[in-house]
C-alpha positions as CSV (number, residue, x, y, z in Angstrom):
1,M,-14.8,5.8,8.4
2,E,-17.8,5.1,6.1
3,K,-18.1,2.4,3.5
4,V,-18.6,4.0,0.1
5,K,-18.0,1.2,-2.4
6,D,-17.9,-2.6,-2.7
7,F,-15.8,-4.5,-5.2
8,R,-15.1,-8.1,-6.2
9,G,-12.0,-9.9,-7.3
10,I,-8.5,-8.7,-8.2
11,K,-9.7,-6.6,-11.2
12,G,-12.2,-4.8,-8.9
13,H,-9.5,-4.3,-6.3
14,L,-7.0,-2.8,-8.8
15,G,-9.8,-0.7,-10.3
16,V,-10.8,1.0,-7.0
17,F,-7.1,1.7,-6.4
18,R,-6.7,3.3,-9.8
19,E,-9.8,5.5,-9.1
20,E,-8.5,6.6,-5.7
21,T,-5.1,7.5,-7.0
22,A,-6.2,9.1,-10.3
23,K,-5.0,12.6,-9.5
24,A,-1.6,11.5,-8.2
25,A,1.6,11.8,-10.1
26,R,3.8,10.1,-7.5
27,I,2.7,7.3,-5.2
28,G,4.7,5.8,-2.3
29,F,4.0,2.3,-1.0
30,A,5.2,1.7,2.6
31,G,5.3,-1.9,3.8
32,V,7.2,-4.8,5.3
33,P,9.9,-5.9,2.9
34,G,9.2,-9.4,1.5
35,V,5.6,-9.6,2.8
36,C,4.3,-6.3,1.3
37,T,6.7,-5.9,-1.6
38,P,4.8,-8.0,-4.1
39,F,1.5,-6.2,-3.2
40,A,3.2,-2.9,-3.9
41,Q,4.5,-4.3,-7.2
42,L,1.0,-5.5,-8.2
43,F,-0.7,-2.2,-7.4
44,A,2.1,-0.2,-9.0
45,Y,1.5,-2.2,-12.2
46,A,-2.1,-1.0,-12.1
47,V,-0.9,2.6,-12.1
48,R,2.3,2.1,-14.1
49,D,1.7,5.5,-15.9
50,K,2.6,7.1,-12.6
51,E,5.9,7.4,-10.7
52,N,5.8,4.7,-7.9
53,L,8.2,3.9,-5.1
54,F,8.5,1.3,-2.3
55,I,9.5,2.4,1.2
56,P,10.8,-0.5,3.3
57,S,8.8,-0.3,6.6
58,T,9.2,3.3,7.6
59,D,12.8,3.9,6.3
60,F,12.0,6.8,3.9
61,E,15.7,7.4,3.0
62,R,15.9,3.8,1.5
63,A,12.8,4.3,-0.7
64,R,13.3,2.7,-4.2
65,T,11.6,3.2,-7.4
66,L,9.1,0.6,-8.6
67,A,10.3,0.3,-12.2
68,L,8.3,-1.2,-15.1
69,T,10.6,-3.8,-16.9
70,D,10.1,-6.7,-19.3
71,Y,9.6,-8.9,-16.2
72,G,6.9,-6.7,-14.6
73,V,7.4,-4.2,-11.8
74,E,10.8,-4.5,-10.1
75,L,12.6,-2.5,-7.4
76,G,14.8,0.1,-9.0
77,E,17.2,2.8,-7.7
78,V,17.0,4.5,-4.4
79,N,14.9,7.6,-4.9
80,P,13.3,9.1,-1.8
81,G,11.0,12.1,-2.3
82,R,7.7,13.3,-1.2
83,V,4.6,11.7,-2.7
84,D,1.1,12.8,-3.6
85,V,-0.4,9.5,-2.2
86,L,1.2,7.5,0.6
87,V,-0.1,4.0,0.7
88,L,0.4,2.2,4.0
89,L,0.3,-1.5,3.4
90,G,-1.4,-3.8,6.0
91,G,1.8,-5.6,7.0
92,L,2.9,-2.4,8.8
93,S,0.1,-3.0,11.3
94,M,0.7,-6.7,11.9
95,P,1.9,-7.6,15.4
96,G,5.4,-9.0,15.4
97,I,6.4,-7.9,11.9
98,G,4.9,-4.4,11.6
99,S,6.2,-1.0,12.6
100,D,5.7,1.2,15.6
101,I,2.9,3.6,15.1
102,G,5.2,6.5,16.1
103,D,7.5,5.6,13.3
104,V,4.6,5.4,10.9
105,K,3.4,8.9,11.9
106,E,6.9,10.2,11.4
107,L,7.0,8.6,7.9
108,V,3.7,10.3,7.0
109,G,5.2,13.7,8.0
110,K,8.3,13.1,5.9
111,A,6.9,11.4,2.8
112,L,3.5,12.9,2.2
113,K,3.1,16.3,0.4
114,D,1.1,18.9,2.3
115,E,-2.0,18.4,0.2
116,G,-1.4,14.7,-0.2
117,K,-3.6,11.7,0.4
118,L,-3.0,9.1,3.1
119,M,-4.3,5.7,2.0
120,G,-4.4,2.3,3.7
121,L,-4.4,-0.9,1.6
122,C,-4.9,-4.0,3.6
123,Y,-6.5,-7.4,3.8
124,M,-8.7,-8.9,6.5
125,D,-9.4,-5.4,8.1
126,M,-5.9,-5.2,9.6
127,F,-6.0,-1.5,10.2
128,R,-9.2,-1.6,12.1
129,K,-8.0,-4.6,14.2
130,A,-4.8,-2.8,15.0
131,G,-6.7,0.4,16.1
132,W,-5.1,2.5,13.4
133,Y,-8.3,4.2,12.3
134,D,-8.1,6.1,15.6
135,L,-4.4,6.7,15.3
136,L,-4.0,7.9,11.7
137,D,-6.0,10.4,9.6
138,F,-6.6,8.1,6.6
139,D,-8.3,9.7,3.6
140,C,-9.2,6.3,2.3
141,V,-8.7,2.7,3.2
142,I,-9.1,-0.1,0.7
143,N,-9.7,-3.4,2.4
144,A,-10.3,-6.9,0.9
145,D,-11.1,-10.2,2.6
146,I,-9.5,-13.3,1.3
147,E,-11.4,-16.6,1.2
148,G,-10.2,-19.7,-0.3
149,F,-10.2,-23.5,-0.5
150,V,-7.9,-26.3,-1.5
151,L,-8.8,-29.0,-4.0
152,R,-6.9,-32.3,-4.0
153,K,-7.2,-35.3,-6.3
154,Q,-8.8,-38.2,-4.4
155,E,-7.0,-41.5,-4.6
C-alpha cells in the first residue's frame, strides 16, 4: 500500500472518509460491538446522505441500519444487504476482541458487491500490525494516530 494523503484532526479524518466513499450509495461498517459502534456512528454521520449499516463483528445477518435521529446516528432495524463500500473497523483486527481472518474474508464475500470497495478504518496502524495488508485486498485504508495528554489542576 502507498501513502497518498495526509490529514489532521477529526474534520480532516471525516473529510478523507467522505472523499473515499463519494460514489457509494450503501456503506457497511463491520466492527466489534461496543468498541467500534461509536466510530461507525461518527463516520456514518459524516455520510448521512447515504444508506449506512453496522455489522456486529462478522455477523452479516444481524446487520442493522445506522439511522439519523434527533439524537444523532443510532442503530436501527435489522437490514442486511450487499454494500458498495465495506468498511472494516480496526477493532476486528485486535487480539483478544477481534475476529478470525477467515470469518472476515467470508464477510467480504457476502457483504461486498462485485465492483465494491473494501476499506479499512483504524487507529494506530492496527491492520498493518495484525498483518492484514497481506491477508486482505484493501482498496483503501484510512489510519489515524492518537496522541494526547492529561491536564490536572495543581493543588
